[in-house]
C-alpha positions in Angstrom: -2.3 39.0 -44.7 0.6 36.8 -45.2 2.1 35.5 -41.5 6.2 34.7 -41.4 6.6 31.5 -40.0 9.9 32.2 -39.0 8.7 35.3 -37.2 6.3 33.7 -35.4 8.5 31.0 -34.4 11.2 33.1 -32.7 8.3 34.9 -31.0 7.0 31.8 -29.5 10.8 30.7 -28.7 11.7 34.1 -27.1 8.4 34.2 -24.9 9.2 30.4 -24.0 12.9 31.3 -22.9 11.4 34.1 -20.6 9.7 31.2 -18.9 12.9 29.3 -17.9 12.6 26.9 -20.9 16.5 26.1 -21.9 16.7 25.5 -25.7 16.1 21.7 -26.0 12.4 22.0 -24.7 11.6 24.8 -26.9 12.4 23.5 -30.1 10.9 19.8 -28.9 8.1 19.7 -31.0 6.2 17.8 -28.5 7.0 20.1 -25.7 3.5 22.0 -24.5 4.8 25.5 -23.9 1.7 26.8 -22.2 1.2 23.5 -20.0 5.0 24.5 -19.0 3.7 28.2 -18.2 0.9 27.4 -16.3 3.2 25.0 -14.3 5.6 27.8 -13.6 2.9 29.6 -12.2 2.1 27.0 -9.7 5.7 26.9 -8.5 5.2 30.3 -7.4 3.4 29.4 -4.6 5.7 28.3 -1.6 4.9 28.2 2.3 6.8 31.4 2.4 4.7 32.7 -0.9 1.0 31.7 0.0 -0.3 34.4 -1.5 -0.2 36.3 -4.4 -1.3 38.9 -7.2 -1.0 38.8 -10.8 1.9 41.5 -10.9 3.8 39.4 -8.4 3.2 36.2 -10.7 4.6 37.8 -13.9 7.8 39.3 -11.8 8.6 35.8 -10.6 8.0 34.1 -13.9 9.4 36.9 -16.1 5.8 36.4 -18.3 3.7 38.6 -19.7 1.2 40.2 -17.4 -1.5 39.3 -19.9 -0.6 35.6 -20.3 -0.4 35.6 -16.4 -4.1 36.6 -16.3 -5.0 34.0 -18.9 -3.3 30.9 -17.9 -4.2 32.2 -13.9 -7.7 32.1 -15.2 -7.7 29.1 -16.2 -6.3 27.6 -13.3 -8.8 28.8 -11.1 -11.7 27.0 -13.4 -9.8 24.1 -12.8 -9.6 24.0 -9.2 -5.5 24.6 -8.9 -5.7 27.8 -7.6 -8.6 29.8 -5.6 -9.1 33.6 -5.0 -7.9 34.9 -1.2 -9.8 36.6 1.2 -7.6 39.7 -0.2 -8.7 41.1 -3.3 -6.9 40.3 -6.6 -5.0 37.7 -4.5 -4.8 33.9 -5.6 -3.9 30.8 -3.5 -2.8 27.6 -4.2 -6.7 24.8 -4.1 -7.2 21.8 -3.5 -6.0 20.3 -6.5 -2.5 21.0 -6.5 -2.6 19.4 -2.6 -3.7 16.2 -4.4 -0.9 16.2 -7.1 1.5 16.8 -3.9 0.2 14.5 -1.9 0.5 11.6 -5.3 3.9 12.7 -5.8 5.1 12.3 -2.2 3.8 9.1 -1.8 3.9 7.8 -5.3 6.4 4.9 -4.3 5.7 4.8 -0.6 9.5 6.3 -0.9 8.3 8.8 1.8 7.0 6.7 4.2 9.7 4.0 4.0 12.5 6.4 4.8 10.8 7.8 7.6 11.8 5.5 10.4 15.4 4.7 9.0 15.7 8.7 8.8 14.3 9.2 12.3 16.8 6.4 13.8 19.4 8.4 12.2 18.1 11.5 13.7 17.7 10.4 17.4 21.0 8.8 17.8 22.8 11.3 16.6 20.7 14.3 17.8 20.9 15.8 14.2 18.1 16.7 11.5 17.8 14.5 8.9 16.5 15.5 5.4 15.6 14.1 2.1 14.5 16.0 -1.0 14.7 16.0 -4.9 15.0 18.8 -7.3 12.3 20.9 -8.5 13.8 23.4 -11.2 15.8 25.4 -9.2 15.1 24.1 -6.1 15.4 21.3 -3.9 12.2 20.2 -3.0 11.8 18.3 0.6 9.8 15.0 0.5 10.9 14.1 4.1 12.1 15.9 7.8 12.5 14.7 11.2 13.8 17.1 13.1 15.2 16.5 16.9 14.5 18.7 19.8 17.1 21.4 20.0 17.7 25.5 20.9 17.5 26.3 17.3 15.3 25.1 14.9 14.9 25.8 11.2 11.2 26.9 9.9 11.7 23.7 7.1 9.3 21.1 6.4 7.7 18.4 3.8 7.1 20.9 1.0 9.6 23.7 1.6 11.9 24.4 -1.2 15.4 25.2 -1.0 18.1 27.1 -3.6 19.7 24.7 -5.6 22.7 26.7 -5.9 22.9 27.6 -2.0 22.3 24.3 0.1 24.1 21.3 0.9 20.9 19.5 -0.6 21.7 21.2 -3.7 25.4 21.0 -4.0 25.0 17.7 -3.3 22.7 16.9 -6.0 24.8 18.6 -8.5 27.9 16.9 -7.5 26.1 13.6 -8.0 24.5 14.1 -11.1 25.5 13.2 -14.7 27.9 16.4 -16.6 25.1 17.4 -18.8 22.2 17.3 -16.1 24.6 19.5 -14.2 25.4 22.1 -16.8 22.1 22.2 -17.7 20.6 23.0 -14.0 23.5 25.5 -13.7 22.2 26.8 -17.3 18.8 27.6 -15.3 20.3 28.8 -12.2 22.8 31.5 -13.9 19.4 32.7 -16.4 17.3 32.9 -13.2 20.3 35.2 -10.7 23.2 35.8 -13.6 24.7 38.3 -10.4 24.8 35.4 -8.0 25.8 32.8 -10.1 29.7 33.5 -9.5 29.1 32.7 -6.3 27.2 29.2 -7.0 30.3 28.3 -9.1 32.5 29.0 -6.3 30.7 27.5 -3.7 29.8 24.3 -6.3 33.9 24.1 -7.1 34.5 23.6 -3.0 31.5 21.0 -2.8 32.6 19.3 -5.5 36.3 19.0 -4.1 34.7 17.6 -0.8 32.8 15.3 -2.5 35.9 14.0 -4.8 37.5 13.3 -1.6 34.7 12.1 1.2 31.5 11.3 -1.3 29.8 13.9 0.8 29.2 17.5 1.0 29.8 20.0 3.9 27.4 23.1 4.2 29.7 24.6 7.3 28.0 27.8 8.1 27.6 29.2 4.1 24.0 29.0 4.0 22.9 29.9 7.7 26.0 31.3 9.8 24.6 29.1 12.9 23.9 25.7 11.0 26.7 23.1 10.0 25.2 20.2 7.7 26.6 17.6 5.5 24.9 15.8 2.5 25.5 12.7 0.8 23.1 11.6 -2.5 20.7 9.0 -3.0 21.3 7.3 -6.4 19.1 4.8 -8.3 20.4 1.5 -9.1 20.7 2.5 -12.8 22.4 5.4 -11.9 19.6 7.5 -13.4 17.6 9.3 -10.6 19.4 11.2 -7.9 18.2 12.9 -4.4 20.1 14.1 -1.5 20.0 13.4 2.2 21.6 16.0 4.7 21.9 15.9 8.4 22.7 19.2 10.4 22.4 21.5 13.2 23.8 24.1 15.3 27.0 24.6 15.0 28.0 24.8 18.7 27.0 21.1 19.2 27.6 19.9 15.6 31.3 20.0 14.6 32.8 19.0 11.4 34.4 16.0 12.6 30.8 15.0 13.9 29.8 15.2 10.7 32.3 13.7 9.2 33.4 10.4 11.5 29.4 9.5 12.9 26.9 11.3 10.9 28.4 11.2 7.5 28.5 6.9 7.8 24.8 6.7 8.8 23.7 9.2 6.0 25.4 6.8 3.1 24.0 3.7 5.1 20.6 5.2 4.8 21.2 6.2 1.2 21.9 2.5 0.0 18.8 1.4 2.0 16.7 4.4 0.0 18.3 3.5 -3.4 16.6 0.9 -4.6 12.9 2.6 -3.7 14.3 5.1 -7.0 12.7 3.3 -9.8 
């Protein structure tokens, strides 16, 4: 039987697109789609979703369930996933934990940043968070909190929405236009119904960033939290992370964020910038 190569190629591109890959990745001859799908599956597991079944993974990734079964079988064999006590459920294994530890400590940035972040947090009685982009999320690499009547359940390894957080808005405002548009394309694909709000929030953030070099989040992500974000940019401008500080609206006003916290965050960002190599 003669195989239609164009049809096979189109089918592969369609399946890759279901997994959230952009056009440049799908067409890249060196890009391994199966590997990308496996990593997409691992990214489904978060502190809020520690245990998942294949049906849930299929829904989160957009992949066909037979594909999910085969990939999960491989990840089980390699130790990146392990069976949960609940039948037909999975959780991440030690292989993922080792990779995560290596990622967080790969440059010493996390350890270097911690005492500097703690100094800002204690001085201004406010939380301080450092994060980098992880697909359509911002992954927390380091976080310092001070005692407060309002504490969020955020910690190292938590993912926050790229399109609905001060960390995400800060990142999107600081990167170059092509990177930003590619990220927005992924966000639109993930949440077409909520994309208009993402665009609106980002427009507000862009105006603030243009005026002050920072981004506010005054009760937009959490009604009781005010926060401010600044970017951490590598010396060559190619790598961008984000720093934010926030606290209860009752004690953290916009004026405090602008006049006290933001200058300290910007100084911290300058100290961390050389580490982004």
